[in-house]
N, C-alpha and C positions, 0 to 999 in steps of 0.2 A: 530663250524665258529670260524675264525679267521682274525679279520679288517686287519692283517698285510698280508696277504695273497694277491699276485697281482693280482688275479680273484675273490676277496672279492663278496660278493653280499648282500647287506645291506636289500636285502625283502626275501633272504632263511631261512627258517626255519628248515632246517636238513641238519647236515653235509655230505656230500655223497662221501668224501675223496679226493677228485680233487682238494684241494687248492694247489698253487703253490707258491714259494717265489721266491725272489731274489738270485739268482744263487752267492755261493762264488766266491768273485774276481770281482761280479759285482757290480752296485752301483745303481740300478733301475730295474723294471719290463719287460724295454726295451733291457736288455742285455749291457746297457751301461757300460763303466769304466770310473774312473775318469783320468782325463787329467794330465798333470804334475802341474799345477796348483788348484788342486783339486777341478777344477769343473766339476759333472757329465754329461760324452756325450762332455764336449768341446772339442776345438779342439787344443789346446797349448800341443806339441811334443818336448820333450827332448832332447839337442843336448848336445856339451861338454861342452858350457857356463852356461845352464839352460833352460828355457822354451824358445821357438823362433818362436811359430806359434801363432798369427801373428806374423811377424818378428820385434823385438825390434829394437831400436835404435841402440844399440850395437851390432855388431855382430862380432863373435870369428872367426879367423884363422891367416895368416900369413900378414905379411906387406912388406914382401922381395917379389920382382917379379921373382919368381921362383916356382917350384911344386903346393905349395896348395896355391897360392897368389889368393884372390879374390879381388876385386876393392871396394867392401862394406865391406869388413873385418875391423874393427876398432881397436878390442881385441885381441890383439897377444896369441892363445891357447897353444902354446908349441910343435904345430906339424910342424913346417915347416922343412923341407930336411936339 
């Protein structure tokens, strides 16, 4: 019996071979992965400036009012046409 198994049962007295473990690339037994801030099952998603969800105060994009312009952009990211 292995206490690291996802389905570990402390009252079991025999190993029946059905232990399951955290899958490679996952961070817990529920299949979650680390977000870009290193939180297991978190919501932070990467963008060109780093983590953005929930949206930070600094938002990347183009300042110029053309192709990639967004009103909320506060940091130039080099993607302007």
